[in-house]
C-alpha positions as CSV (number, residue, x, y, z in Angstrom):
1,M,109.0,91.1,113.0
2,W,108.5,88.4,110.3
3,D,108.3,84.7,110.8
4,G,108.7,82.0,108.2
5,G,112.3,82.6,107.2
6,A,112.2,85.9,105.3
7,T,115.2,88.1,105.7
8,S,114.8,91.9,106.0
9,L,117.1,93.7,103.5
10,R,116.0,97.2,104.3
11,T,113.2,99.2,106.0
12,V,112.1,102.5,104.6
13,P,111.6,105.1,107.4
14,A,108.0,105.0,108.7
15,H,105.3,107.3,107.4
16,A,102.7,109.0,109.5
17,T,99.9,106.7,108.3
18,A,99.4,103.2,107.0
19,I,101.0,102.4,103.6
20,A,98.0,102.6,101.2
21,A,99.8,101.6,97.9
22,L,103.1,100.2,96.8
23,A,104.8,99.6,93.4
24,I,108.1,98.6,92.0
25,A,109.1,100.2,88.7
26,R,109.2,97.5,86.1
27,D,112.2,98.8,84.1
28,G,114.6,97.3,86.6
29,D,115.9,100.5,88.3
30,A,114.1,99.3,91.5
31,V,112.2,102.5,92.2
32,L,109.8,102.1,95.1
33,A,106.7,104.3,94.9
34,F,104.0,104.4,97.5
35,S,101.1,106.5,98.9
36,A,100.8,106.7,102.6
37,A,98.6,109.7,103.3
38,G,95.6,109.6,100.9
39,R,96.8,111.8,98.1
40,V,100.5,112.0,98.9
41,V,102.8,109.8,96.7
42,R,106.5,109.5,97.5
43,V,109.1,107.8,95.3
44,H,112.0,106.1,97.1
45,R,115.1,104.9,95.1
46,L,116.3,101.7,96.6
47,G,119.9,102.6,95.7
48,G,119.7,105.9,97.4
49,A,119.9,107.0,101.0
50,A,117.2,105.7,103.3
51,G,115.6,109.1,103.8
52,D,115.7,110.2,100.2
53,A,112.3,110.6,98.5
54,D,110.6,112.6,95.8
55,E,107.1,113.8,96.7
56,L,104.7,114.1,93.8
57,P,101.9,116.8,93.4
58,E,98.8,115.9,95.3
59,A,96.5,113.6,93.4
60,P,93.0,114.7,92.3
61,S,91.4,112.0,94.4
62,P,92.6,109.8,97.4
63,I,94.7,107.0,96.0
64,N,93.8,103.4,96.7
65,A,96.5,101.7,94.6
66,L,99.5,102.4,92.4
67,A,101.3,100.8,89.5
68,A,104.7,102.0,88.3
69,A,105.8,102.0,84.6
70,G,109.1,103.6,85.6
71,P,110.5,106.3,87.8
72,D,108.7,109.0,85.9
73,R,105.3,107.4,85.2
74,L,102.7,106.0,87.6
75,I,99.1,104.8,87.3
76,A,96.8,105.4,90.3
77,A,93.4,104.0,91.2
78,G,91.3,106.6,92.9
79,A,88.5,106.7,95.4
80,D,86.5,108.6,92.8
81,G,86.4,105.4,90.6
82,L,88.9,106.8,88.1
83,V,92.3,105.3,87.1
84,R,94.7,108.1,86.2
85,P,98.3,108.3,84.9
86,W,101.0,110.6,86.3
87,Q,103.9,111.6,84.1
88,R,106.9,113.6,85.3
89,G,106.8,117.0,83.6
90,Q,103.1,116.6,82.8
91,G,101.4,115.9,86.1
92,W,98.2,114.0,86.5
93,G,96.5,113.1,83.2
94,E,93.0,112.2,82.1
95,P,91.4,109.0,83.3
96,V,92.2,105.8,81.3
97,Q,89.6,103.6,83.1
98,R,86.4,104.1,85.1
99,H,84.7,102.1,87.8
100,D,81.2,102.4,89.2
101,G,82.3,103.3,92.7
102,A,85.9,103.4,94.0
103,A,88.7,101.9,92.0
104,L,90.6,99.8,94.5
105,A,93.4,98.1,92.6
106,V,95.6,98.7,89.6
107,A,98.5,97.0,87.7
108,L,100.1,97.0,84.3
109,A,100.0,94.2,81.8
110,G,102.5,95.3,79.3
111,D,101.1,98.6,78.1
112,Q,97.6,97.8,79.2
113,V,96.2,99.0,82.5
114,V,94.5,96.4,84.7
115,S,92.2,97.6,87.5
116,G,89.5,96.4,89.9
117,G,86.9,98.1,92.0
118,V,83.9,98.0,94.2
119,D,81.7,97.2,91.2
120,T,83.3,93.6,91.3
121,L,84.8,94.1,87.8
122,V,88.3,93.6,86.5
123,R,89.2,95.9,83.6
124,V,92.0,95.0,81.3
125,G,92.6,97.8,78.8
126,P,89.2,98.4,77.1
127,A,87.9,94.9,78.1
128,T,85.7,94.1,81.2
129,W,86.1,90.8,82.9
130,R,83.4,89.4,85.3
131,G,83.8,86.6,87.7
132,H,84.1,87.9,91.3
133,A,81.0,88.2,93.5
134,W,82.6,90.8,95.8
135,D,84.6,94.0,95.5
136,V,88.0,93.5,93.8
137,H,90.5,94.6,96.3
138,A,93.7,93.8,94.5
139,V,95.1,92.9,91.0
140,A,98.5,92.0,89.7
141,A,99.9,91.4,86.2
142,A,103.2,90.1,84.7
143,A,104.3,88.0,81.8
144,G,100.8,87.6,80.4
145,V,99.4,86.5,83.8
146,V,96.6,88.4,85.6
147,V,95.6,87.7,89.2
148,S,92.9,89.3,91.2
149,A,91.6,89.1,94.8
150,A,88.2,90.0,96.2
151,R,86.7,90.9,99.5
152,D,85.4,87.4,100.2
153,G,89.0,86.2,100.2
154,A,89.0,84.6,96.8
155,V,92.3,84.8,94.8
156,A,91.9,84.1,91.1
157,V,94.2,83.5,88.1
158,W,92.5,84.7,84.9
159,R,92.9,82.6,81.7
160,G,91.1,83.9,78.6
161,G,88.9,86.2,80.7
162,T,87.8,83.3,83.0
163,P,88.8,83.2,86.7
164,H,90.4,80.1,88.2
165,L,90.6,80.1,92.0
166,L,93.9,79.4,93.7
167,G,94.0,76.7,96.3
168,G,92.8,78.6,99.3
169,R,91.4,81.8,100.8
170,H,92.7,84.2,103.4
171,A,90.9,84.5,106.7
172,G,90.4,88.2,106.0
173,A,89.9,90.3,102.9
174,P,93.1,90.4,100.7
175,A,94.7,93.8,100.9
176,A,97.3,93.4,98.1
177,L,98.7,91.1,95.4
178,A,102.1,91.1,93.7
179,L,103.5,88.9,90.9
180,A,107.1,88.1,90.2
181,P,108.3,89.6,86.8
182,D,108.1,86.1,85.1
183,G,104.6,85.6,86.4
184,A,105.5,82.3,88.1
185,I,105.0,83.3,91.7
186,V,102.3,85.4,93.3
187,A,102.2,86.9,96.8
188,S,99.0,87.8,98.5
189,A,98.6,89.8,101.7
190,S,95.6,90.1,104.0
191,R,94.6,92.1,107.0
192,D,94.7,88.8,109.0
193,D,98.4,89.6,109.1
194,A,99.3,86.9,106.6
195,V,101.4,87.1,103.5
196,V,101.0,83.9,101.3
197,I,103.3,82.8,98.5
198,W,101.6,80.8,95.7
199,R,102.8,79.1,92.6
200,V,100.7,80.3,89.6
201,A,101.0,77.2,87.4
202,D,99.2,74.8,89.7
203,A,97.8,77.0,92.4
204,V,99.9,75.3,95.1
205,E,100.4,77.4,98.3
206,L,104.1,77.3,98.9
207,A,104.4,79.2,102.2
208,R,102.9,81.8,104.5
209,W,104.1,84.0,107.2
210,T,102.8,86.7,109.5
211,A,103.9,90.2,110.8
212,D,103.2,92.2,113.9
213,A,101.4,94.9,111.8
214,P,98.8,93.9,109.2
215,P,100.4,94.0,105.7
216,T,98.5,96.5,103.5
217,A,100.6,96.7,100.2
218,L,102.9,94.4,98.3
219,A,105.4,94.6,95.4
220,M,107.8,92.0,94.0
221,V,111.2,92.9,92.6
222,D,111.8,89.2,91.6
223,A,110.7,85.8,92.8
224,R,112.9,86.1,95.9
225,T,112.5,89.8,96.9
226,V,109.2,91.3,98.0
227,A,108.4,94.8,99.4
228,V,105.7,94.8,102.1
229,G,104.0,97.9,103.4
230,D,102.1,97.7,106.6
231,A,99.5,99.4,108.8
232,A,102.2,100.9,111.0
233,G,103.5,103.0,108.1
234,E,106.7,101.0,107.4
235,V,107.9,99.3,104.2
236,A,110.2,96.3,104.6
237,I,112.2,94.9,101.7
238,L,112.4,91.1,102.4
239,A,114.6,88.4,100.8
240,L,112.8,85.1,100.6
241,P,114.5,81.7,100.5
242,D,115.2,80.2,97.1
243,V,112.0,79.4,95.2
244,E,112.0,76.0,93.6
245,L,109.4,76.3,90.8
246,P,109.4,72.7,89.6
247,G,109.0,71.3,93.2
248,L,106.5,71.9,95.9
249,A,108.6,73.7,98.5
250,L,110.3,76.9,99.3
251,P,113.5,75.8,101.0
252,G,113.7,77.2,104.5
253,L,109.9,77.8,104.8
254,E,107.5,75.4,106.4
255,L,104.8,74.2,104.0
256,P,101.2,74.7,105.2
257,G,99.5,71.6,106.5
């Protein structure tokens, strides 16, 4: 049950374990892909029946995070530190990035892969960005914007390879990040049961709300629609109130004090 004014559009049938990773295909066909059992990835088409899902071949390593380039191409961050692509008809490919220790997060910035890991690094294509003091638990990218979150609760917007902290921290380690396609709004989720909506341009926290089960994965279809996976194994598709980018409020949501 969500407070804060979000409206549930749909709930995907529960998986047997907590949702480990969640992604929305960026090509607009609204394919929902997630991993809920270590190496098992299922692809749900939002326009299909609630129980319809494709199950992909088992990944070479347990999956910590996913990014979707489309219904037929995914990028996965693995517990073995490797970031691998999956292509329909080709299966799992060779690693495109490596971390020293587990790769914990992955996103797509155009055609470039963005990832974070226990080595505290953010990798963007062939580049390595340094700035976090703790494990990087989540990354998101859209419209030239890259955002990352670390185990100490810090959420940072990167500009020119330099991190700029947003205006607050979660009480617990952030579990997931998601950016709206235009890069204007970022959502962050923490195991303190909170999902926070931020405005990227000025780091203003617009709203936050909580759930009964800790949110563990996020994906944004647009600035008003967010998919939230939780520790109970469910995925909720939530409609947020209208986002007023020039102002300081999300109508219908109470601003933090």
